[in-house]
PALUM-386033 format. One record per residue (C-alpha): residue in one letter; x, y, z; residue number from 0. Coordinates in nm, 3 decimals, always signed. Layout:
% PALUM-386033
<r r="a" xx="X" yy="Y" zz="Z" k="NUM"/>
...
//
This chain:
% PALUM-386033
<r r="m" xx="+4.557" yy="-0.252" zz="-5.054" k="0"/>
<r r="k" xx="+4.222" yy="-0.306" zz="-4.887" k="1"/>
<r r="s" xx="+4.019" yy="-0.612" zz="-4.955" k="2"/>
<r r="p" xx="+3.665" yy="-0.542" zz="-5.080" k="3"/>
<r r="e" xx="+3.529" yy="-0.837" zz="-4.876" k="4"/>
<r r="r" xx="+3.675" yy="-0.694" zz="-4.558" k="5"/>
<r r="d" xx="+3.509" yy="-0.356" zz="-4.613" k="6"/>
<r r="r" xx="+3.176" yy="-0.521" zz="-4.683" k="7"/>
<r r="f" xx="+3.164" yy="-0.692" zz="-4.336" k="8"/>
<r r="r" xx="+3.319" yy="-0.404" zz="-4.145" k="9"/>
<r r="g" xx="+2.990" yy="-0.226" zz="-4.071" k="10"/>
<r r="v" xx="+2.801" yy="-0.552" zz="-4.000" k="11"/>
<r r="g" xx="+2.980" yy="-0.610" zz="-3.669" k="12"/>
<r r="r" xx="+2.886" yy="-0.263" zz="-3.548" k="13"/>
<r r="k" xx="+2.525" yy="-0.309" zz="-3.654" k="14"/>
<r r="v" xx="+2.501" yy="-0.645" zz="-3.477" k="15"/>
<r r="l" xx="+2.660" yy="-0.498" zz="-3.165" k="16"/>
<r r="l" xx="+2.421" yy="-0.202" zz="-3.167" k="17"/>
<r r="a" xx="+2.122" yy="-0.430" zz="-3.225" k="18"/>
<r r="l" xx="+2.223" yy="-0.654" zz="-2.931" k="19"/>
<r r="l" xx="+2.278" yy="-0.350" zz="-2.711" k="20"/>
<r r="f" xx="+1.934" yy="-0.213" zz="-2.810" k="21"/>
<r r="v" xx="+1.765" yy="-0.548" zz="-2.733" k="22"/>
<r r="a" xx="+1.942" yy="-0.570" zz="-2.397" k="23"/>
<r r="l" xx="+1.843" yy="-0.215" zz="-2.300" k="24"/>
<r r="a" xx="+1.486" yy="-0.266" zz="-2.416" k="25"/>
<r r="g" xx="+1.463" yy="-0.589" zz="-2.216" k="26"/>
<r r="f" xx="+1.603" yy="-0.418" zz="-1.907" k="27"/>
<r r="f" xx="+1.366" yy="-0.121" zz="-1.953" k="28"/>
<r r="l" xx="+1.061" yy="-0.344" zz="-1.994" k="29"/>
<r r="f" xx="+1.130" yy="-0.645" zz="-1.773" k="30"/>
<r r="g" xx="+1.398" yy="-0.530" zz="-1.529" k="31"/>
<r r="k" xx="+1.363" yy="-0.489" zz="-1.155" k="32"/>
<r r="r" xx="+1.225" yy="-0.137" zz="-1.202" k="33"/>
<r r="g" xx="+1.092" yy="-0.185" zz="-1.552" k="34"/>
<r r="l" xx="+0.753" yy="-0.110" zz="-1.701" k="35"/>
<r r="w" xx="+0.624" yy="-0.458" zz="-1.628" k="36"/>
<r r="q" xx="+0.698" yy="-0.424" zz="-1.257" k="37"/>
<r r="w" xx="+0.569" yy="-0.066" zz="-1.250" k="38"/>
<r r="n" xx="+0.236" yy="-0.174" zz="-1.401" k="39"/>
<r r="k" xx="+0.209" yy="-0.461" zz="-1.152" k="40"/>
<r r="l" xx="+0.269" yy="-0.225" zz="-0.858" k="41"/>
<r r="r" xx="+0.020" yy="+0.025" zz="-0.997" k="42"/>
<r r="r" xx="-0.250" yy="-0.246" zz="-1.010" k="43"/>
<r r="q" xx="-0.167" yy="-0.353" zz="-0.653" k="44"/>
<r r="c" xx="-0.193" yy="+0.008" zz="-0.538" k="45"/>
<r r="e" xx="-0.539" yy="+0.046" zz="-0.697" k="46"/>
<r r="e" xx="-0.654" yy="-0.280" zz="-0.537" k="47"/>
<r r="m" xx="-0.532" yy="-0.165" zz="-0.197" k="48"/>
<r r="r" xx="-0.710" yy="+0.170" zz="-0.239" k="49"/>
<r r="r" xx="-1.038" yy="-0.009" zz="-0.316" k="50"/>
<r r="e" xx="-0.990" yy="-0.236" zz="-0.014" k="51"/>
<r r="n" xx="-0.908" yy="+0.063" zz="+0.204" k="52"/>
<r r="d" xx="-1.224" yy="+0.244" zz="+0.092" k="53"/>
<r r="s" xx="-1.428" yy="-0.067" zz="+0.169" k="54"/>
<r r="l" xx="-1.273" yy="-0.097" zz="+0.515" k="55"/>
<r r="e" xx="-1.335" yy="+0.271" zz="+0.587" k="56"/>
<r r="q" xx="-1.703" yy="+0.223" zz="+0.503" k="57"/>
<r r="e" xx="-1.719" yy="-0.079" zz="+0.730" k="58"/>
<r r="i" xx="-1.551" yy="+0.115" zz="+1.011" k="59"/>
<r r="a" xx="-1.803" yy="+0.398" zz="+0.970" k="60"/>
<r r="a" xx="-2.094" yy="+0.154" zz="+0.985" k="61"/>
<r r="l" xx="-1.955" yy="-0.016" zz="+1.297" k="62"/>
<r r="a" xx="-1.892" yy="+0.322" zz="+1.462" k="63"/>
<r r="a" xx="-2.257" yy="+0.412" zz="+1.398" k="64"/>
<r r="r" xx="-2.368" yy="+0.083" zz="+1.555" k="65"/>
<r r="i" xx="-2.146" yy="+0.146" zz="+1.859" k="66"/>
<r r="q" xx="-2.295" yy="+0.493" zz="+1.902" k="67"/>
<r r="a" xx="-2.645" yy="+0.345" zz="+1.878" k="68"/>
<r r="l" xx="-2.559" yy="+0.082" zz="+2.142" k="69"/>
<r r="e" xx="-2.405" yy="+0.342" zz="+2.372" k="70"/>
<r r="a" xx="-2.711" yy="+0.565" zz="+2.329" k="71"/>
<r r="g" xx="-2.934" yy="+0.274" zz="+2.429" k="72"/>
<r r="d" xx="-3.116" yy="+0.237" zz="+2.096" k="73"/>
<r r="s" xx="-3.355" yy="-0.047" zz="+2.173" k="74"/>
<r r="l" xx="-3.357" yy="-0.184" zz="+1.818" k="75"/>
<r r="e" xx="-2.977" yy="-0.206" zz="+1.807" k="76"/>
<r r="v" xx="-2.959" yy="-0.361" zz="+2.153" k="77"/>
<r r="e" xx="-3.219" yy="-0.619" zz="+2.048" k="78"/>
<r r="r" xx="-3.025" yy="-0.695" zz="+1.729" k="79"/>
<r r="a" xx="-2.702" yy="-0.746" zz="+1.924" k="80"/>
<r r="a" xx="-2.871" yy="-0.968" zz="+2.179" k="81"/>
<r r="r" xx="-3.028" yy="-1.186" zz="+1.908" k="82"/>
<r r="y" xx="-2.694" yy="-1.212" zz="+1.732" k="83"/>
<r r="w" xx="-2.538" yy="-1.358" zz="+2.046" k="84"/>
<r r="g" xx="-2.827" yy="-1.601" zz="+2.096" k="85"/>
<r r="m" xx="-2.988" yy="-1.426" zz="+2.391" k="86"/>
<r r="v" xx="-3.360" yy="-1.463" zz="+2.454" k="87"/>
<r r="r" xx="-3.601" yy="-1.290" zz="+2.684" k="88"/>
<r r="e" xx="-3.747" yy="-1.472" zz="+2.976" k="89"/>
<r r="g" xx="-4.056" yy="-1.661" zz="+2.867" k="90"/>
<r r="e" xx="-3.969" yy="-1.671" zz="+2.498" k="91"/>
<r r="e" xx="-3.964" yy="-2.001" zz="+2.319" k="92"/>
<r r="i" xx="-3.715" yy="-2.090" zz="+2.049" k="93"/>
<r r="y" xx="-3.822" yy="-2.292" zz="+1.748" k="94"/>
<r r="f" xx="-3.566" yy="-2.449" zz="+1.520" k="95"/>
<r r="i" xx="-3.664" yy="-2.567" zz="+1.177" k="96"/>
<r r="r" xx="-3.466" yy="-2.870" zz="+1.086" k="97"/>
<r r="e" xx="-3.419" yy="-2.936" zz="+0.719" k="98"/>
<r r="e" xx="-3.380" yy="-3.277" zz="+0.565" k="99"/>
<r r="g" xx="-3.021" yy="-3.394" zz="+0.574" k="100"/>
<r r="d" xx="-2.918" yy="-3.179" zz="+0.869" k="101"/>
<r r="t" xx="-2.659" yy="-3.330" zz="+1.098" k="102"/>
<r r="l" xx="-2.541" yy="-3.213" zz="+1.436" k="103"/>
<r r="s" xx="-2.564" yy="-2.841" zz="+1.382" k="104"/>
<r r="q" xx="-2.569" yy="-2.519" zz="+1.574" k="105"/>
<r r="r" xx="-2.924" yy="-2.597" zz="+1.688" k="106"/>
<r r="d" xx="-2.815" yy="-2.925" zz="+1.849" k="107"/>
<r r="k" xx="-2.510" yy="-2.766" zz="+2.007" k="108"/>
<r r="f" xx="-2.732" yy="-2.490" zz="+2.142" k="109"/>
<r r="l" xx="-2.979" yy="-2.737" zz="+2.290" k="110"/>
<r r="q" xx="-2.698" yy="-2.942" zz="+2.446" k="111"/>
<r r="g" xx="-2.566" yy="-2.630" zz="+2.615" k="112"/>
<r r="k" xx="-2.910" yy="-2.545" zz="+2.765" k="113"/>
<r r="q" xx="-2.949" yy="-2.878" zz="+2.947" k="114"/>
//
């Protein structure tokens, strides 16, 4: 004869086992190596890299335009490049404005190199 207590707990073990299996599968699906969490993280990285790539392509295009201008002898671009590298024309005078609290700066290093 079957015990009524035994029948009452018979289905509980299966339910607990199925619940644990469901939790384990859900955890693996969400947080596993190839889960949704990782997928979302990779998707955000991909978007960030696309934005950075677009920015770099714009910078490359701008630099290519400057190179073409330099090669074509555009006087404004040549002047800008020369000023960037600290070049001056013969007879020009350089004036540095020293602000309060300045220490040995680029100005002083420049003047030391000219002597």
